[in-house]
N, C-alpha and C positions, 0 to 999 in steps of 0.2 A: 504494500500500500504506500502511496506517495501523497504528500500534501502538495496542493497546487492552488493557483489563483486564476479565476476567470473574470473577465470584464463583460458587463452587460450594458446594452444601450438600446434606446428606442426613441423615435421622434414622430411616430405616426399613431393616431388613435389614442387609446387608453395606455399611455406610456408606462405608468406604474403597474397596471394590470398585466402588460406584456412581460415586464421584468419578473413579476411574481409568478406568472405562468411558467417562465423558464426555470425558476427555482424549483417549482413544483414538478416539472417534467424531468429534470436531470437525474433524480434517483432511479427512474425506470430505465436509464441508460448506463447504469453502473457508476454514477457519480454521486457521492454523498456530500451534501452541502452542510458544512460545519458552521459557517457564520456569514453574515452579510454586512457590508458597510451601510451607512446611511445612503440615501439617494441624493444625487446632485444634478441640478439643472446646469447645462453647459451649452456654450455657443458651438455651432457646427465648426469643424476644422477639416482641412483637407481640400479636396478638389472642388466641392460644391458648398459654397458658403451661404447661398440664398435659399434657405430652407428652415423649417421649424427647429427650435432648440431641442436638444437631446436630454433625456433623463438617463443618468448613468449610475451604476453601482458596481462594486467588486464583491466576489465571493471567495471565501476560503473553502476548498474542497478536499476530499480524500477519495482516491480511486486506485484501483489495481490496473486500470487501462494503460496501455502503452501510449506514447504521445500521438501517433496517427489515429489510434482507436478513440482517444479522447477528442481529437478534432472531429472525427466522424460523428461522435455522440453530440457534440455542440452543433454541428451542421444539421443533424437529424432534428434536434429541438427547434432550431430556426425554421426548418420546413414545416414541422408540426404546428408552429405558431403563425404560419402565414407568410414567411419570407420566401420569396421565389428566388431560385438561383439566377445569377446574372444581374442585370441592372447596372446603373452607373456606380463607379467606385466612389465611396464616401457619400452616396446619395441617401435619400429618405428611406427609412425601413422600420417595420414594426418591431423587429428584434435583431440584435446582434449579440452573439455569444463568442467571445474571443478567449483563446488559451493564452494567458499572460506568462505564467511561470508554472513549472512542474518539478518539484523537488530540486535537485541539483542538475537536472538535464540541460545540456547545451547541445543544440542541433540546428542545422539549416537544411531543409529539403525544398523541393519545388512547392510543396503544400504548406509547410509549417516552419516557423523559426521560433526557437525557445532559447532564452526568453524572447517574448514578442518584440519585434524590431522597434516598436514605438514605446515600450514600457518606461524608458527613462526620459522620454521626450514629450509626454503629454500630461498636462496638469490634471485633466479629467480622469486619468488612470492613476497617477501617483497619489492624489489626495485621498481617494477611497481606499487604495491599497495600504497607505500609511495609517489610516484609521484602523484597519484590521491588525496591523503589526508595524509599529513605528521603527522597529529595528530591521525590517525586511531588507534583504540584499539579493542581488543576482548571484548565480553560481560563481561568477568571476570575482565576486566581492564588492561590486559597485553598490553602495548604499543608496536606497531609493530616496531617503531624506536629503542626502547630499545633492542628488540629481534635481530634486524639486527646488532646493535652495538657490540653484544657479539658473533656473529657467526664467525667462522673461515673463512678466505678467501680461501675456497677450491673449490668453484664453480665459474667459470669464467662467468661473466655476462657483456656483452658489448652492448652499445647502437646500435640498429639495424636499426632504422628509426623512422619517425614521427608517431604520434598516428594514429590509424585506423579511418576511417570516420564513424561518427555516424549520424543518421538521424536528430538529434537535432543540428548537427554541422552547424553553420551559413555559412560556406564556401561551403556547398553542393549546 
């Protein structure tokens, strides 16, 4: 079993509902959700800036899945929740489930990079990840808190709401 981190995002329809549906769907794909960050309203970044704001969160997970199988599980959840393959890169979407970190795995394939290639460069990823574990570092030793400290404040990341409900959540 490995501990990993996933990033969730949505900017179409019931954004929080889509994020919660992803949390609820992951266990049936071999991914145990241990904790969720708060949700954050964020400006769009990337190739398409003229679109609705995103709601983002990060999850701490536990899984026995290999990296490619974990990516397949994330893509299956996206399809189940209405995301069609294709579409414009960084475009509007009901759900995005990204593999950010998986234990101390470092790999780059045509399908997957671990750590995720943007994990140290995006405020909307770093802020919720650090909420889950302020001491978090990449397998190469790069501390996420240090990466956030040097990033320019050019992405607006605003607290959007409480953490998503996980099955291991005692309040459930």
